[in-house]
C-alpha positions in Angstrom: -4.4 18.5 37.1 -0.8 18.9 38.1 0.1 21.3 40.9 3.1 23.4 40.4 5.3 24.4 43.3 7.9 27.1 43.3 11.4 25.7 43.3 14.4 27.6 44.8 15.7 30.2 42.3 12.4 30.3 40.3 10.0 33.2 40.5 6.2 32.6 40.8 5.9 34.3 37.4 8.2 31.7 35.8 6.3 28.9 37.4 2.9 30.3 36.2 4.3 30.8 32.7 5.4 27.2 32.6 2.0 26.0 33.7 0.2 28.2 31.1 2.4 26.8 28.4 1.9 23.3 29.5 -1.9 23.8 29.5 -1.8 25.3 26.0 0.1 22.3 24.7 -2.2 19.9 26.4 -5.2 21.8 24.9 -3.7 21.1 21.4 -3.2 17.4 22.3 -6.8 17.1 23.5 -8.2 18.7 20.3 -6.0 16.5 18.2 -7.2 13.4 19.9 -10.9 14.4 19.9 -13.1 12.7 17.3 -15.0 16.0 16.7 -14.7 19.7 17.6 -15.2 20.5 21.3 -17.2 23.0 23.2 -15.3 25.3 25.6 -16.9 23.4 28.5 -15.6 20.1 27.1 -12.2 21.5 26.7 -12.1 22.9 30.2 -13.2 19.5 31.6 -10.5 17.7 29.6 -7.9 20.1 31.0 -9.3 20.1 34.5 -9.5 23.9 34.7 -12.3 26.5 35.1 -13.9 27.7 31.9 -12.4 31.1 32.3 -8.9 29.7 32.2 -9.7 27.5 29.2 -11.1 30.5 27.5 -7.9 32.5 28.0 -5.8 29.6 26.7 -8.2 29.3 23.7 -7.8 33.1 22.9 -4.0 32.8 22.8 -4.1 29.7 20.6 -6.6 31.5 18.3 -4.3 34.5 18.0 -1.6 32.2 16.6 -3.9 30.4 14.2 -3.5 27.1 16.1 -7.2 26.6 16.8 -10.4 27.9 15.2 -14.0 28.2 16.4 -16.8 27.4 14.0 -20.2 29.2 13.8 -21.5 26.9 16.6 -18.6 27.9 18.8 -17.0 24.5 18.8 -13.2 24.4 18.8 -10.9 22.5 16.4 -7.3 22.7 15.4 -6.5 25.5 13.0 -4.6 25.7 9.7 -1.4 26.9 11.3 -1.1 23.5 12.9 -0.8 21.8 9.5 2.1 24.2 8.6 3.9 23.3 11.9 3.3 19.6 11.4 5.0 19.6 8.0 8.3 20.3 9.8 8.0 17.3 12.1 10.4 14.6 10.9 10.4 16.3 7.5 13.3 14.2 6.1 11.7 10.9 7.2 8.3 11.8 5.8 9.8 12.9 2.5 11.9 9.8 2.1 9.0 7.5 3.1 6.2 8.9 1.1 7.0 7.2 -2.3 7.5 3.9 -0.5 4.3 4.2 1.5 2.4 5.0 -1.7 3.9 2.0 -3.4 3.2 -0.4 -0.5 -0.4 0.9 -0.1 -1.2 0.3 -3.7 0.7 -3.1 -3.9 -1.1 -4.5 -0.9 -4.4 -2.5 -1.2 -4.0 -1.6 2.5 -3.4 1.5 4.5 0.2 1.9 5.3 1.7 4.1 8.0 4.8 5.0 10.0 4.4 5.0 13.8 7.0 6.5 16.1 7.7 6.1 19.8 6.7 9.1 21.8 7.0 9.1 25.5 5.8 5.6 26.0 3.1 5.8 23.4 2.9 5.0 19.7 1.9 7.9 17.5 1.1 7.8 13.8 3.4 10.1 11.9 2.2 9.7 8.3 -0.1 7.4 6.5 -1.2 6.6 2.9 -4.4 4.8 1.8 -4.5 2.7 -1.3 -5.6 4.4 -4.5 -7.9 1.6 -5.7 -9.4 -0.5 -3.0 -13.0 -1.6 -2.2 -12.4 -1.1 1.5 -9.6 0.8 3.2 -9.0 1.9 6.8 -8.2 5.5 7.7 -5.2 5.9 10.0 -5.1 9.6 10.9 -1.7 11.1 11.6 -1.5 12.0 15.3 -3.4 8.9 16.4 -2.0 7.5 19.6 -2.2 4.3 21.5 -0.3 2.5 24.2 3.1 1.0 23.4 2.2 -2.4 24.6 -0.8 -2.8 22.3 -0.8 -3.5 18.6 1.8 -4.6 16.0 3.5 -1.3 15.6 4.2 -1.0 19.4 5.5 -4.6 19.5 7.8 -4.0 16.5 9.2 -0.8 18.1 9.8 -2.5 21.4 11.5 -5.4 19.8 14.0 -3.0 18.1 14.9 -1.1 21.3 18.3 -1.3 22.8 18.7 -2.1 26.5 19.4 1.6 27.2 16.3 2.7 25.2 14.1 0.2 27.1 15.5 1.4 30.4 14.5 5.0 29.4 10.9 4.1 29.1 8.7 5.4 31.9 8.2 2.9 34.8 5.3 0.6 34.1 5.3 1.3 30.3 5.0 -1.7 28.1 4.0 -4.2 30.7 1.1 -6.5 29.8 2.3 -9.7 31.4 -0.6 -12.0 32.3 -0.9 -15.4 33.9 -3.6 -16.2 31.3 -1.4 -15.7 28.2 2.1 -15.1 26.8 4.1 -12.5 28.5 5.4 -9.4 26.8 8.9 -10.9 26.8 7.6 -14.0 25.0 5.8 -11.8 22.4 8.9 -9.7 21.7 11.1 -12.8 21.4 8.8 -14.0 18.7 8.9 -10.7 16.9 12.7 -10.6 17.0 12.9 -14.1 15.6 10.4 -13.6 12.8 11.3 -9.9 12.1 7.7 -8.7 12.2 4.8 -8.3 14.6 1.1 -9.0 14.1 -2.0 -8.0 15.9 -5.8 -8.4 15.7 -8.5 -6.6 17.7 -5.8 -5.0 19.9 -6.2 -1.4 19.1 -9.4 -1.2 17.0 -12.0 -4.1 17.1 -12.1 -6.0 13.8 -8.8 -4.6 12.4 -5.5 -6.4 11.9 -2.0 -5.1 11.6 1.4 -6.2 10.5 4.5 -4.1 11.4 8.3 -4.2 11.0 10.9 -2.1 12.8 12.1 1.1 11.1 15.2 2.6 12.5 16.8 5.3 10.4 19.9 6.8 11.9 19.1 9.9 14.0 15.4 9.3 14.1 13.1 8.2 16.9 12.4 4.4 17.1 9.6 3.7 14.6 7.7 1.0 12.8 6.4 0.6 9.3 3.0 -1.0 9.4 -0.3 -1.8 7.6 -3.8 -1.9 9.0 -6.6 -3.8 7.3 -9.9 -5.6 7.6 -9.0 -8.7 5.5 -6.1 -9.7 3.3 -5.4 -12.2 0.5 -1.7 -12.2 1.4 -0.2 -13.9 4.4 1.4 -12.1 7.3 4.8 -13.3 6.1 4.2 -11.9 2.6 3.0 -8.6 3.9 6.0 -8.4 6.2 8.4 -9.1 3.4 7.0 -6.2 1.4 7.3 -4.0 4.4 10.9 -5.0 5.0 11.7 -4.1 1.4 10.1 -0.7 1.8 11.8 -0.1 5.2 15.2 -0.8 3.7 14.5 1.6 0.9 13.5 4.4 3.3 16.6 3.9 5.4 18.8 3.9 2.3 17.2 7.1 1.0 17.9 8.8 4.3 21.5 7.7 4.1 
């Protein structure tokens, strides 16, 4: 839990208000990342606060429709969150959806856009194939570390020196004496134009990703995740590059 101190020129009330807002936002993040609805005790533990404080935060979020409680008292994100989420990167999602649908059905794989968010990779939107014996769910809002997985490597390979410098200290550092360094991995990605991974984020799953950099948007990657594939990584990447170019063109 972060301790807030009063800075010169800021009243205690302002500091307390900022801390309350921060806790409310963190509560939404915790609920979004949880695999199932949480109890008030579980939410309080995740926030590092007393249950009475967690309860006050919950009541405020409930009043705005951002969270709901089921009959068992467990807490989940509410329908109002879906309405708010539709406004996030609206243009990118609208431009990408037809291409994502086409790629998903062409490759029989789940395809998604992942964006850079404060040193992590977060899934913005995903589409599963219409007709596939096995498909992998990639829930929007899913996060993982930037240094892990094909989408993170594709995003890092596309960053400018200034963008790399803006990353938090220690972010995207997985250098090891037992294997290739991150710099080596990114050099390969830049040369080939795509990144691959297997078992890095979820055991048993593979991914191929290419950079997606529409003007005015956060650094992103267009990627697929799958269990097995008849196509080669090069063939998958070629299809993703075609879709990425179409999305960028659509956005102008």
